[in-house]
C-alpha positions in Angstrom: 4.4 -41.2 -106.7 7.9 -42.5 -106.3 10.1 -42.0 -103.0 12.2 -39.2 -104.4 9.3 -37.3 -105.7 7.5 -37.8 -102.4 10.7 -36.7 -100.4 10.8 -33.7 -102.9 7.2 -32.7 -102.2 7.6 -33.0 -98.4 10.8 -30.9 -98.6 8.9 -28.1 -100.5 6.1 -28.4 -98.0 8.3 -27.9 -95.0 10.3 -25.1 -96.8 7.0 -23.3 -97.5 5.9 -23.7 -93.9 9.5 -22.2 -92.7 9.3 -19.3 -95.1 5.7 -18.5 -94.1 6.4 -18.1 -90.4 9.5 -16.4 -88.6 11.2 -18.8 -85.9 13.8 -17.7 -83.5 17.2 -19.2 -83.9 19.0 -20.8 -80.9 21.1 -17.7 -80.4 18.6 -14.9 -80.9 15.3 -14.1 -80.8 14.2 -10.8 -82.9 12.5 -8.1 -81.4 10.2 -5.8 -83.6 8.9 -2.4 -82.1 4.9 -2.6 -81.8 4.3 0.1 -84.5 6.3 -2.5 -86.9 2.9 -4.4 -86.9 0.9 -1.4 -86.3 0.3 -2.5 -82.6 -0.8 0.5 -80.3 2.2 0.8 -78.1 0.3 2.7 -75.4 -2.4 -0.1 -74.9 0.6 -2.7 -74.9 2.3 -0.4 -72.2 -1.0 -0.4 -70.5 -1.2 -4.3 -70.3 2.3 -4.5 -69.0 1.3 -2.0 -66.2 -1.7 -4.0 -65.6 0.3 -7.3 -65.4 2.9 -5.9 -62.9 0.2 -4.1 -60.8 -1.7 -7.6 -60.4 1.4 -9.5 -59.4 0.6 -12.4 -57.2 0.0 -11.4 -53.4 1.7 -14.6 -52.3 5.2 -14.5 -50.8 8.4 -14.8 -53.3 9.5 -17.2 -50.7 7.9 -20.5 -52.5 8.4 -22.6 -49.4 6.2 -20.3 -47.5 3.9 -19.9 -50.5 3.4 -23.4 -50.8 2.7 -23.8 -46.9 -0.1 -21.1 -47.2 -1.6 -22.9 -50.1 -1.2 -26.6 -49.3 -0.2 -27.0 -45.5 -3.6 -28.1 -44.4 -3.3 -31.1 -46.7 -1.9 -34.4 -45.2 1.3 -35.1 -46.4 1.9 -31.6 -48.1 5.5 -31.2 -47.1 7.6 -30.5 -50.1 10.2 -33.4 -51.0 11.5 -31.9 -54.2 13.5 -28.6 -54.8 12.2 -25.3 -54.8 13.4 -21.8 -55.0 12.4 -18.3 -54.4 10.7 -16.4 -57.1 11.2 -13.1 -58.7 8.8 -10.1 -59.5 6.0 -10.4 -62.4 7.6 -10.9 -65.6 6.3 -11.7 -69.3 6.6 -11.8 -72.9 4.4 -10.9 -75.8 5.3 -12.8 -78.9 3.2 -11.4 -82.3 3.7 -13.5 -85.4 6.9 -14.8 -83.8 8.4 -11.8 -82.8 8.8 -10.4 -79.4 7.0 -7.1 -79.2 7.3 -6.6 -75.6 8.3 -8.0 -72.1 8.5 -6.9 -68.6 10.4 -8.2 -65.3 13.1 -10.3 -65.9 12.2 -12.9 -68.6 15.7 -14.5 -68.3 15.3 -15.5 -64.8 15.0 -19.4 -64.2 12.2 -20.3 -61.8 9.6 -22.6 -61.1 6.8 -22.9 -63.5 4.7 -25.3 -61.4 2.1 -27.0 -63.5 3.1 -25.8 -66.6 5.5 -28.7 -66.3 2.5 -31.0 -67.0 2.6 -29.9 -70.6 6.1 -31.1 -70.7 4.8 -34.6 -69.3 2.2 -34.9 -72.1 4.6 -33.8 -74.6 7.0 -36.6 -74.0 4.1 -39.1 -74.0 3.2 -37.3 -77.3 6.6 -38.2 -78.6 6.2 -41.6 -77.4 3.0 -42.0 -79.2 4.3 -40.3 -82.6 7.2 -42.7 -82.6 5.0 -45.7 -81.9 6.2 -46.7 -78.4 2.8 -46.3 -77.4 0.5 -47.8 -80.1 -3.0 -46.4 -79.0 -4.0 -44.0 -76.2 -6.9 -46.1 -75.6 -4.5 -49.1 -74.4 -4.3 -50.1 -70.8 -1.0 -48.5 -69.3 -0.2 -51.5 -67.3 0.4 -53.6 -70.4 3.6 -51.4 -71.3 5.4 -51.3 -68.0 8.0 -53.6 -66.3 8.3 -53.9 -62.6 9.6 -50.8 -61.0 12.8 -51.2 -58.9 13.0 -48.5 -56.4 16.6 -47.5 -55.5 16.6 -46.7 -51.7 14.9 -48.4 -48.8 12.8 -44.8 -48.0 11.3 -45.2 -51.4 10.5 -48.9 -51.0 9.2 -48.5 -47.4 6.9 -45.5 -48.6 5.5 -47.2 -51.5 5.1 -50.9 -50.9 2.5 -53.1 -49.4 3.6 -53.7 -45.8 1.7 -56.8 -45.7 2.7 -58.4 -48.8 6.4 -57.2 -49.3 8.0 -57.1 -52.7 11.2 -55.4 -54.1 9.0 -53.7 -57.0 6.4 -51.4 -57.3 3.5 -52.2 -59.6 1.6 -48.9 -59.8 -1.0 -50.1 -62.3 -1.6 -53.5 -61.0 -4.8 -53.1 -58.7 -8.2 -54.2 -60.2 -9.0 -50.5 -60.7 -5.6 -49.2 -61.9 -5.6 -52.0 -64.4 -8.5 -50.5 -66.2 -6.5 -47.0 -66.9 -5.7 -46.1 -70.2 -3.1 -43.5 -71.5 -6.1 -41.1 -72.4 -7.4 -41.4 -69.1 -4.2 -40.0 -67.2 -3.6 -37.4 -70.0 -7.2 -36.0 -69.3 -7.0 -36.5 -65.4 -9.8 -38.8 -65.6 -8.3 -42.0 -64.1 -9.0 -41.9 -60.5 -5.6 -43.6 -60.0 -5.4 -45.3 -56.7 -2.4 -45.9 -54.6 0.9 -44.1 -52.9 3.4 -42.8 -54.9 6.7 -41.4 -53.5 5.2 -40.9 -50.1 2.1 -39.3 -51.4 -1.2 -41.1 -51.4 -3.6 -40.1 -54.3 -6.2 -39.0 -51.7 -4.0 -36.5 -49.9 -3.7 -34.2 -53.0 -6.5 -31.6 -52.7 -8.4 -34.0 -50.3 -12.2 -34.0 -49.8 -13.6 -32.2 -46.7 -14.8 -35.7 -45.4 -11.8 -37.2 -44.0 -13.6 -40.3 -42.9 -14.0 -40.9 -46.6 -10.5 -40.5 -47.5 -9.5 -44.3 -47.7 -13.0 -45.8 -48.0 -14.7 -43.8 -51.0 -16.0 -45.7 -53.7 -13.6 -45.5 -56.9 -15.1 -43.7 -60.1 -14.7 -45.7 -63.3 -11.8 -44.5 -65.4 -12.8 -41.8 -67.8 -16.0 -40.8 -66.1 -14.9 -38.1 -63.2 -12.0 -35.3 -63.8 -10.1 -34.8 -60.6 -6.9 -32.6 -60.8 -4.2 -34.5 -59.1 -0.2 -34.4 -59.0 0.1 -37.8 -57.6 -1.8 -39.2 -60.7 0.2 -37.0 -62.8 3.5 -38.5 -61.5 2.0 -41.9 -61.9 2.1 -40.9 -65.6 5.5 -39.4 -65.7 6.7 -42.7 -64.0 4.9 -44.8 -66.8 6.3 -42.5 -69.6 9.9 -43.0 -68.1 9.5 -46.6 -68.2 8.3 -46.5 -71.8 11.2 -44.5 -72.8 13.4 -46.5 -70.4 15.4 -43.1 -70.1 15.0 -39.9 -67.8 12.2 -37.6 -69.1 14.6 -34.6 -69.1 16.8 -36.3 -71.5 14.0 -37.1 -73.9 12.7 -33.5 -73.6 16.2 -31.8 -74.2 17.1 -34.0 -77.2 13.7 -34.2 -79.0 12.2 -30.8 -78.2 14.3 -28.1 -76.3 17.3 -28.4 -78.2 15.5 -28.3 -81.8 13.6 -25.2 -80.7 16.5 -23.4 -80.0 15.8 -23.3 -75.9 18.8 -22.2 -73.7 20.7 -24.5 -71.4 19.4 -22.9 -68.3 16.2 -24.9 -67.6 16.1 -27.9 -65.2 13.3 -30.5 -64.7 13.5 -32.2 -61.1 12.0 -34.6 -59.2 11.4 -35.8 -55.5 14.5 -37.1 -53.3 12.8 -40.6 -53.1 11.8 -40.9 -56.7 14.9 -42.8 -58.0 14.5 -46.0 -59.9 16.8 -48.6 -61.4 15.9 -49.1 -65.3 18.3 -51.5 -67.4 21.1 -51.1 -64.7 21.0 -47.1 -64.7 19.7 -44.9 -62.0 17.0 -42.7 -63.1 14.9 -40.0 -61.4 11.3 -40.4 -62.2 10.5 -36.4 -62.3 7.4 -34.7 -61.0 4.9 -33.1 -63.1 4.4 -30.0 -61.4 5.6 -28.1 -57.9 2.9 -29.3 -55.7 5.2 -31.2 -53.5 8.4 -29.2 -54.9 10.1 -30.1 -58.0 9.1 -29.8 -61.6 10.4 -27.4 -64.2 12.6 -24.4 -63.6 12.7 -22.5 -66.7 12.8 -18.8 -68.1 10.1 -17.1 -69.8 11.9 -16.9 -73.1 11.9 -20.9 -73.1 8.3 -21.0 -72.1 7.5 -18.8 -75.2 9.3 -21.2 -77.2 7.1 -24.1 -76.0 4.2 -21.9 -76.8 5.2 -20.9 -80.1 5.7 -24.7 -80.9 2.4 -25.6 -80.0 0.9 -22.4 -81.8 2.5 -23.6 -85.0 0.9 -27.3 -84.5 4.3 -28.8 -83.5 6.3 -27.7 -86.5 9.4 -25.8 -86.0 11.0 -23.9 -89.0 9.9 -26.8 -91.2 10.6 -29.8 -88.8 7.6 -31.5 -87.4 8.6 -32.0 -83.7 5.2 -32.9 -82.4 2.8 -34.4 -85.0 -0.2 -32.2 -85.9 -2.5 -35.2 -84.8 -0.9 -34.7 -81.3 -1.6 -31.3 -81.1 -5.2 -31.7 -82.3 -5.8 -34.3 -79.7 -4.1 -32.3 -77.1 -6.6 -29.3 -77.7 -9.5 -31.3 -78.1 -12.1 -31.2 -75.2 -12.4 -34.2 -73.2 -16.0 -35.6 -72.6 -16.0 -35.1 -68.9 -14.4 -31.7 -68.6 -15.0 -29.7 -71.9 -12.4 -27.0 -70.6 -9.4 -29.4 -70.3 -7.6 -31.4 -73.2 -4.4 -33.4 -72.2 -2.5 -31.9 -69.3 -1.9 -29.2 -69.2 -3.7 -27.5 -72.2 -6.5 -25.6 -70.3 -8.9 -24.9 -73.3 -11.2 -21.9 -73.8 -14.2 -23.8 -74.7 -17.3 -21.5 -75.1 -14.9 -18.8 -74.1 -15.6 -19.7 -70.3 -11.9 -19.6 -69.3 -11.0 -16.3 -70.8 -14.2 -14.4 -72.0 -12.1 -11.7 -73.7 -10.1 -14.4 -75.9 -11.2 -16.4 -78.8 -13.0 -19.7 -78.2 -10.1 -21.4 -80.0 -7.2 -20.1 -77.7 -6.0 -22.2 -74.9 -3.3 -21.8 -72.3 -0.6 -23.9 -70.5 -1.1 -23.1 -66.8 0.6 -23.5 -63.4 0.3 -22.2 -60.1 1.7 -18.8 -59.2 0.1 -18.1 -61.7 2.5 -19.1 -64.4 0.6 -19.2 -67.8 1.5 -19.5 -71.8 -1.6 -18.2 -73.5 -1.5 -19.4 -77.1 -3.9 -17.8 -79.6 -3.9 -18.9 -83.2 -6.6 -16.7 -84.5 -4.4 -13.7 -83.3 -0.9 -15.2 -83.9 0.0 -14.5 -80.3 1.7 -16.1 -77.5 1.8 -14.6 -74.3 4.0 -15.6 -71.2 2.9 -14.3 -68.0 4.4 -15.1 -64.6 3.4 -14.5 -61.1 0.0 -12.9 -62.0 -3.1 -13.3 -60.1 -5.0 -15.9 -61.7 -8.3 -13.9 -61.6 -6.5 -11.0 -63.6 -5.2 -13.2 -66.6 -8.3 -12.2 -68.8 -7.8 -8.5 -68.2 -4.3 -8.9 -69.2 -5.2 -10.7 -72.5 -8.1 -8.1 -73.1 -5.7 -5.3 -73.0 -3.1 -7.3 -75.1 -5.7 -7.9 -77.7 -7.0 -4.4 -77.5 -3.7 -3.5 -79.0 -3.9 -5.2 -82.1 -4.6 -3.6 -85.5 -8.4 -3.7 -86.2 -9.3 -6.7 -88.6 -10.4 -5.7 -92.3 
């Protein structure tokens, strides 16, 4: 097949994909009344009431909420921006259309560890474009020395005995073994201090005497949810792109899917580095220490719809199908986790009411983007008790028309 015929064929394929599915434009997102799809309006209203009545019991003041959840951890003080939240909110998207919403979906608020799915997505873009040749490659081989902007950052991160002007976050004997896949699956057991936060201080064990002396697990053998290690991945991705990750996200994902201009991806006050003579903030992968994504529910739903459509948006392949497949494939160590922050419903353990193929991008709060390809649903739920998510999903799915 010559090049012209190949381009024509690909164009027809993309056109067919675009015609098969509805995608919202940048300026509007079409709403459909539930009965347009023969959805049970009463059951959808029941689901909304359930979400609102099971709002998070933690304070809307997120500084206080953070202290209540993590105040007992060492070095837990926030060093990134935070903001008060609003009441429970959400959106139900069916076959691409908005069929229900509640609260204030336009409110721009912290989304905590849903940010991790943005981190993995920009790593996915780097992989798709060949900037990362293989996810089994060792990370240290991709990185230049890291020049930290301010003295506070240098003092917080450098070795006080063998001082240097640079950070080398993957140059210990243990860290040199870490691959991109290990970081994406949170199985790296990365060791060190980054932006003043030691790896062991994030969700530490109940044995303080072992915090500094415990034996390291071989990368790839043990799963541990840890924001300091996520931030190490974000730093590595920044150095591969040699530009700010929010810029990559905006240009290559958020603008193409028609997201608003109201979101912000932030980092820590001491996480400024110099790359090619430019000042760049290495952004955080969540709100554990403040920062992360501040975003509205509509833009969260667009991201969920992008992953539901296997990285394709109206005929344009933004993230490769290969990447989405990898991101939604269970890891060998944790069968309920793909790439961050794809929480998988393997064996229907996470959400018993949902298909086993469903997954969710989940952050503290709880903030969640539930993605269900079997039922063509994206559900965004903000500030709901985590234990209530399955009940919400069950009520939404009960409103669907009976399958023939």
